[in-house]
C-alpha positions as CSV (number, residue, x, y, z in Angstrom):
1,M,0.0,0.0,0.0
2,N,1.0,3.6,-0.5
3,F,0.7,6.0,2.5
4,V,1.0,9.8,2.8
5,F,1.5,11.3,6.3
6,V,0.8,14.8,7.4
7,S,1.6,15.8,10.9
8,L,2.6,18.4,13.5
9,Q,6.0,16.6,13.8
10,R,8.8,16.7,11.3
11,I,10.5,13.4,10.5
12,N,14.1,14.8,10.4
13,T,14.5,15.3,14.2
14,N,15.8,13.3,17.1
15,R,12.3,13.3,18.6
16,E,10.2,10.4,17.4
17,S,6.4,10.7,17.4
18,T,3.5,8.4,16.6
19,S,3.5,9.5,13.0
20,T,7.3,9.3,12.4
21,S,7.5,5.9,14.0
22,L,4.5,4.5,12.1
23,A,5.9,5.9,8.8
24,K,9.3,4.3,9.3
25,E,7.9,1.0,10.4
26,L,5.4,0.9,7.5
27,A,8.4,1.4,5.1
28,R,10.3,-1.4,6.8
29,Q,7.3,-3.6,6.3
30,H,7.5,-2.9,2.5
31,H,4.8,-0.3,2.2
32,K,5.7,2.9,0.3
33,V,5.5,6.0,2.5
34,L,5.6,9.8,1.7
35,Y,6.1,11.8,4.9
36,V,5.2,15.5,4.5
37,N,7.1,17.7,6.8
38,S,5.2,20.6,8.4
39,P,5.1,23.6,6.0
40,L,6.7,26.8,7.2
41,D,4.5,29.8,8.0
42,R,5.6,33.3,7.4
43,K,7.0,33.9,10.9
44,E,9.1,30.7,10.7
45,Y,10.4,31.8,7.2
46,F,11.3,35.4,8.1
47,F,12.2,34.9,11.8
48,P,13.4,31.3,12.0
49,S,14.3,29.6,15.3
50,S,17.4,27.5,15.7
51,D,15.4,24.3,15.5
52,S,17.2,22.1,13.0
53,G,14.0,21.0,11.4
54,I,13.2,24.6,10.5
55,T,16.7,25.5,9.4
56,D,17.0,22.3,7.2
57,H,13.6,23.2,5.6
58,L,14.7,26.8,4.9
59,Q,17.9,25.5,3.4
60,V,15.9,23.4,0.9
61,I,13.8,26.4,-0.1
62,K,16.6,28.9,-0.4
63,T,19.0,26.6,-2.3
64,Q,16.2,25.4,-4.5
65,A,17.1,21.8,-3.6
66,D,14.8,19.0,-4.5
67,P,11.9,19.1,-2.0
68,L,11.3,15.4,-2.4
69,Q,14.1,13.4,-0.8
70,K,14.5,9.7,-0.1
71,L,15.3,8.8,3.5
72,A,15.3,5.0,3.4
73,P,14.0,2.2,1.3
74,N,10.3,2.9,0.6
75,L,10.4,6.1,2.6
76,W,10.5,9.7,1.2
77,V,10.2,13.1,2.9
78,L,8.7,16.2,1.3
79,Y,9.6,19.7,2.2
80,P,6.6,21.9,1.2
81,L,7.9,25.0,-0.6
82,R,4.8,27.3,-0.2
83,R,4.6,29.5,2.9
84,L,1.4,29.4,4.9
85,D,-0.4,32.3,6.7
86,S,-1.4,32.3,10.3
87,F,-5.1,32.9,10.9
88,N,-5.4,31.8,14.6
89,W,-5.9,35.4,15.8
90,I,-9.3,35.4,14.0
91,R,-12.1,34.9,16.5
92,S,-14.8,33.7,14.2
93,T,-14.4,29.9,13.6
94,N,-16.5,30.1,10.4
95,L,-14.2,32.8,9.0
96,F,-11.2,30.9,10.2
97,S,-12.4,27.7,8.6
98,W,-12.8,29.5,5.3
99,L,-9.4,31.1,5.4
100,I,-7.5,27.9,6.3
101,K,-8.8,26.4,3.1
102,L,-6.2,28.7,1.4
103,N,-3.4,27.1,3.4
104,N,-4.8,23.6,2.7
105,R,-4.8,24.4,-1.0
106,R,-1.2,25.6,-0.9
107,L,-0.1,22.5,0.9
108,A,-2.1,20.2,-1.5
109,N,-0.4,21.9,-4.4
110,D,3.0,21.1,-3.0
111,I,2.0,17.4,-2.3
112,K,0.5,16.7,-5.8
113,P,3.8,16.8,-7.8
114,A,5.4,14.5,-5.3
115,L,2.5,12.0,-5.6
116,K,2.9,12.1,-9.4
117,E,6.7,11.6,-9.2
118,L,6.3,8.6,-6.9
119,G,3.5,7.1,-8.9
120,F,1.1,7.2,-6.0
121,E,-2.1,7.1,-8.0
122,E,-3.9,5.6,-5.0
123,F,-2.9,6.2,-1.4
124,I,-4.0,6.3,2.2
125,L,-3.8,9.8,3.7
126,V,-2.9,9.7,7.4
127,N,-3.4,12.9,9.4
128,D,-1.6,13.0,12.8
129,K,-3.4,15.8,14.7
130,D,-2.8,18.4,12.0
131,I,-6.3,19.8,12.5
132,F,-6.0,23.1,10.7
133,R,-3.5,22.7,7.8
134,S,-4.9,19.4,6.7
135,F,-8.6,19.9,7.4
136,Y,-9.5,20.0,3.6
137,L,-6.8,17.7,2.3
138,K,-9.4,14.9,1.8
139,E,-11.2,17.2,-0.7
140,F,-8.1,18.5,-2.4
141,L,-6.1,15.3,-2.7
142,Q,-8.9,12.7,-3.0
143,P,-7.1,9.8,-1.2
144,L,-8.4,6.3,-1.3
145,K,-9.1,6.7,2.5
146,Y,-8.5,9.5,5.0
147,I,-7.4,8.3,8.4
148,Y,-7.2,10.6,11.4
149,L,-4.8,9.7,14.2
150,D,-6.1,10.7,17.6
151,R,-3.3,10.3,20.1
152,D,-3.3,13.4,22.3
153,Y,-5.8,15.9,23.7
154,T,-4.5,18.7,21.6
155,I,-7.5,21.0,21.9
156,G,-6.8,21.3,25.7
157,M,-3.9,23.6,24.8
158,P,-4.6,27.3,24.3
159,Y,-3.5,27.6,20.6
160,W,-5.9,24.8,19.5
161,R,-8.8,25.3,21.9
162,R,-10.8,28.2,20.3
163,H,-11.2,26.7,16.8
164,G,-10.1,23.1,17.4
165,Q,-13.0,22.3,19.8
166,V,-15.3,23.0,16.8
167,L,-13.2,21.8,13.9
168,E,-11.7,18.6,15.3
169,P,-15.1,16.9,15.7
170,R,-16.0,17.9,12.1
171,L,-12.7,16.5,10.9
172,M,-13.3,13.3,12.8
173,T,-16.8,13.0,11.4
174,K,-15.7,13.3,7.7
175,A,-12.6,11.0,8.1
176,D,-13.0,7.5,6.8
177,A,-11.6,6.1,10.0
178,I,-10.0,7.2,13.3
179,F,-7.1,5.3,14.8
180,C,-6.5,6.0,18.5
181,N,-3.6,5.2,20.9
182,S,-5.8,5.1,24.1
183,L,-9.0,3.4,24.9
184,D,-10.5,6.7,26.2
185,F,-9.7,8.4,22.9
186,T,-11.3,5.5,21.1
187,T,-14.5,5.8,23.1
188,N,-14.7,9.5,22.4
189,A,-13.9,9.1,18.7
190,R,-16.8,6.7,18.3
191,R,-19.2,9.6,19.2
192,Y,-18.2,11.1,15.8
193,N,-17.2,8.1,13.7
194,A,-18.2,4.5,13.9
195,N,-14.9,3.5,12.2
196,S,-12.8,4.2,15.3
197,F,-10.1,1.7,16.2
198,Y,-7.7,1.3,19.2
199,I,-4.1,0.6,18.1
200,G,-2.2,1.5,21.3
201,N,1.1,3.2,21.4
202,G,4.5,1.8,20.4
203,F,8.2,2.0,21.4
204,A,11.5,1.4,19.8
205,A,12.1,-2.2,20.9
206,K,15.6,-2.4,19.5
207,Q,16.7,0.7,21.3
208,F,15.1,-0.1,24.7
209,T,16.5,-3.5,25.4
210,S,18.0,-4.8,28.6
211,D,20.0,-7.5,26.8
212,S,23.2,-5.5,27.0
213,A,24.3,-3.6,30.1
214,T,25.5,0.0,29.7
215,A,27.9,1.9,31.9
216,V,26.4,4.3,34.4
217,P,26.5,7.8,32.7
218,A,29.0,10.1,34.3
219,D,26.5,12.6,35.6
220,L,24.4,9.8,37.1
221,A,27.3,7.8,38.7
222,T,27.9,10.4,41.4
223,I,24.2,10.3,42.6
224,A,23.6,7.9,45.5
225,G,20.8,5.3,45.4
226,P,18.1,4.5,45.5
227,R,17.5,6.5,42.4
228,I,13.9,7.4,41.7
229,G,13.9,8.6,38.0
230,Y,11.8,10.4,35.5
231,V,12.5,11.0,31.8
232,G,10.5,13.4,29.7
233,A,9.4,17.0,29.5
234,L,9.3,18.7,32.8
235,I,6.2,20.8,32.4
236,T,3.4,21.6,34.9
237,L,0.8,21.1,32.2
238,R,1.6,17.4,32.5
239,L,3.5,16.8,35.8
240,D,2.6,17.4,39.4
241,L,5.4,19.6,40.7
242,D,3.9,19.8,44.2
243,L,3.8,16.0,44.4
244,L,7.5,15.8,43.4
245,R,8.4,18.4,46.1
246,E,6.4,16.5,48.8
247,L,8.0,13.1,47.9
248,A,11.5,14.6,48.0
249,Q,10.8,16.2,51.4
250,E,9.3,13.0,52.9
251,R,12.2,10.8,51.7
252,P,15.5,12.7,52.0
253,G,17.4,9.4,51.6
254,W,16.1,8.8,48.1
255,S,17.6,10.6,45.1
256,F,15.1,12.0,42.6
257,V,16.6,12.2,39.2
258,L,14.8,14.3,36.6
259,I,15.8,14.2,32.9
260,G,14.3,16.5,30.3
261,W,13.5,20.0,29.2
262,E,12.0,22.3,31.9
263,D,9.3,24.9,31.6
264,E,9.5,28.1,33.5
265,D,7.6,26.7,36.5
266,F,10.1,23.9,36.9
267,A,13.1,26.0,36.1
268,Q,12.2,28.5,38.9
269,S,10.9,25.9,41.4
270,D,12.5,25.2,44.8
271,L,13.2,21.7,43.7
272,H,16.5,23.1,42.4
273,K,17.4,23.9,46.0
274,M,16.7,20.4,47.4
275,P,19.8,18.3,48.0
276,N,18.2,15.1,46.9
277,V,16.7,16.3,43.6
278,F,18.9,16.2,40.6
279,F,18.2,17.9,37.2
280,L,20.4,16.3,34.5
281,G,18.9,18.3,31.6
282,R,17.8,17.1,28.1
283,K,19.4,13.9,26.7
284,H,19.5,12.7,23.2
285,T,17.0,9.9,22.4
286,Q,19.9,7.5,22.0
287,E,21.2,8.2,25.5
288,V,18.0,7.8,27.5
289,H,18.0,4.1,27.9
290,A,21.4,4.2,29.7
291,Y,20.0,6.4,32.4
292,I,16.8,4.4,32.8
293,Q,18.8,1.2,33.2
294,H,20.4,2.6,36.3
295,F,17.3,3.9,38.0
296,D,16.0,1.8,40.8
297,V,12.4,2.9,40.3
298,C,10.9,4.9,37.4
299,I,8.0,7.3,38.1
300,N,5.4,9.2,36.1
301,P,3.8,11.7,38.5
302,Q,1.2,13.1,36.2
303,V,-1.1,15.9,37.2
304,L,-4.6,14.9,36.2
305,N,-6.3,17.3,33.7
306,D,-8.0,17.1,30.3
307,I,-4.7,16.8,28.5
308,T,-3.3,13.9,30.6
309,R,-6.4,12.0,31.8
310,S,-6.8,9.9,28.7
311,N,-3.3,9.8,27.2
312,F,-1.1,6.8,26.7
313,P,2.4,7.7,28.1
314,L,5.2,6.4,25.9
315,K,7.7,6.5,28.7
316,I,5.8,3.7,30.5
317,L,6.6,1.4,27.6
318,E,10.3,2.5,27.7
319,Y,10.5,1.9,31.4
320,L,9.0,-1.5,31.2
321,A,11.0,-2.5,28.2
322,L,14.1,-2.2,30.4
323,G,12.5,-4.2,33.1
324,K,12.2,-1.4,35.5
325,P,9.6,-1.2,38.3
326,V,7.2,1.7,37.6
327,V,5.1,3.9,39.9
328,A,2.6,6.0,38.0
329,T,-0.5,8.2,38.6
330,T,-3.7,6.2,38.2
331,T,-5.6,6.9,35.0
332,N,-8.0,4.8,32.9
333,T,-5.2,3.8,30.5
334,M,-2.8,2.9,33.2
335,T,-5.5,0.8,34.9
336,E,-6.7,-0.9,31.8
337,E,-3.4,-1.6,30.2
338,F,-0.7,-1.7,32.9
339,S,-2.2,-2.5,36.3
340,N,-0.7,-5.9,36.5
341,Y,2.8,-4.7,35.7
342,T,3.1,-1.3,37.4
343,Y,2.3,0.3,40.8
344,L,-0.5,2.9,40.6
345,A,-1.0,5.7,43.0
346,T,-3.4,8.7,43.4
347,N,-1.7,10.8,46.1
348,K,1.5,11.4,48.0
349,E,0.9,8.7,50.6
350,E,0.2,6.1,47.9
351,Y,3.3,7.2,45.9
352,L,5.5,6.8,49.0
353,Q,4.0,3.4,49.8
354,K,4.2,2.1,46.2
355,I,7.8,3.2,45.7
356,E,8.8,1.5,49.0
357,Q,7.0,-1.6,47.8
358,A,8.7,-1.5,44.4
359,L,12.1,-1.3,46.0
360,Q,11.4,-4.2,48.3
361,E,9.7,-6.5,45.9
362,E,12.0,-6.3,43.0
363,S,13.1,-9.6,41.5
364,L,14.6,-11.1,38.3
365,Q,11.2,-12.7,37.6
366,K,9.3,-9.4,37.9
367,K,11.8,-7.8,35.6
368,A,11.5,-10.6,33.0
369,D,7.7,-10.5,33.2
370,R,7.7,-6.7,32.4
371,I,10.0,-7.1,29.5
372,Q,7.9,-10.0,28.0
373,F,4.6,-8.1,28.5
374,V,5.7,-4.9,26.8
375,Q,6.8,-6.6,23.6
376,K,3.2,-6.4,22.2
377,F,3.7,-2.7,22.1
378,S,6.7,-2.8,19.7
379,W,6.2,-0.6,16.6
380,E,6.4,-3.7,14.5
381,N,3.3,-5.1,16.3
382,V,1.5,-1.8,16.4
383,V,1.9,-1.4,12.6
384,K,0.6,-4.9,12.0
385,L,-2.6,-3.9,13.8
386,F,-2.6,-0.6,12.0
387,V,-2.5,-2.3,8.6
388,K,-5.1,-4.9,9.7
389,H,-7.6,-2.0,10.5
390,V,-6.7,-0.2,7.2
391,D,-7.6,-3.4,5.4
392,E,-11.0,-3.5,7.2
393,V,-11.7,0.1,6.3
394,L,-10.7,-0.5,2.6
395,A,-13.1,-3.5,2.5
396,K,-16.1,-1.4,3.5
């Protein structure tokens, strides 16, 4: 099959996403995939950030390089050349909806020559949460089927809320199918589209393997155990900063190791003054597993809100793939998918109790059980399920 991906995430970064991982695995499984990098808007073009994805895109435009480039067998990336306009300041959703059709047409006109060059006469269009720029691509590109990926509560964020809470349900309704990475998202999607399927989330099984031991990273080696670790973005939109503070205060003998980018709230918090809390900064994706391997317990202290309540946290898979005991905030997804292989908590007292329990109960058998369980979430298996549901949609 031929697939075309549009997404909020560019493929040429060190940050994998649902769409980039699906695209790469589909190509490995002998499907042909065109991945359309996010087009630049006028602000990104005239006032670019230092983000390598944007600078690489600008280089293609300014040097008049071929916008269609082969990344791997069966996998191509397209750098759209046309600049888009920003209309999010417009308050009327009806007017906004009419104006974004201009952006959609520009993007479609960049995609069409690539489809012709690749010989994609028929293809499946997969939209990964690109609500506005790809809202009309079904009409402009006429794909065989249009699949919407629902994997995050995007409209809970300010940028998306005003128009997204109206337009996303419309997009879900007109899609040929919706593929979701959590059971809660699937239940919600079925309100708008009967062809809604749960595919789960995936992880890079070859990268997160406990088969080979790694040396303790230098900046972790000096930190005494037990090490209670977290890897991921440190943002109060998703993490309970107060809970972390209380845990560190209650257990001064534990070392709390936090790895990831910090928002302003975390960067200015008193956690930085606590002697048993260690901020090790951002790490490249390829480095992360070495840190996780040397944590004693991994945690995911989510704050519960509309954005986090239904999500499927990828880090849980990565923790379990390395056999680590995990203590996480109770959500429907955690209960339905992971209750037999993780420790779930709802408050400070339960977190302290579950971390203690995880430290005391750890065994080689528990480690092996976690590793075996999580293999069903490899991208290889997720893509097999993805293709199975695509076949079902095509048959209708």
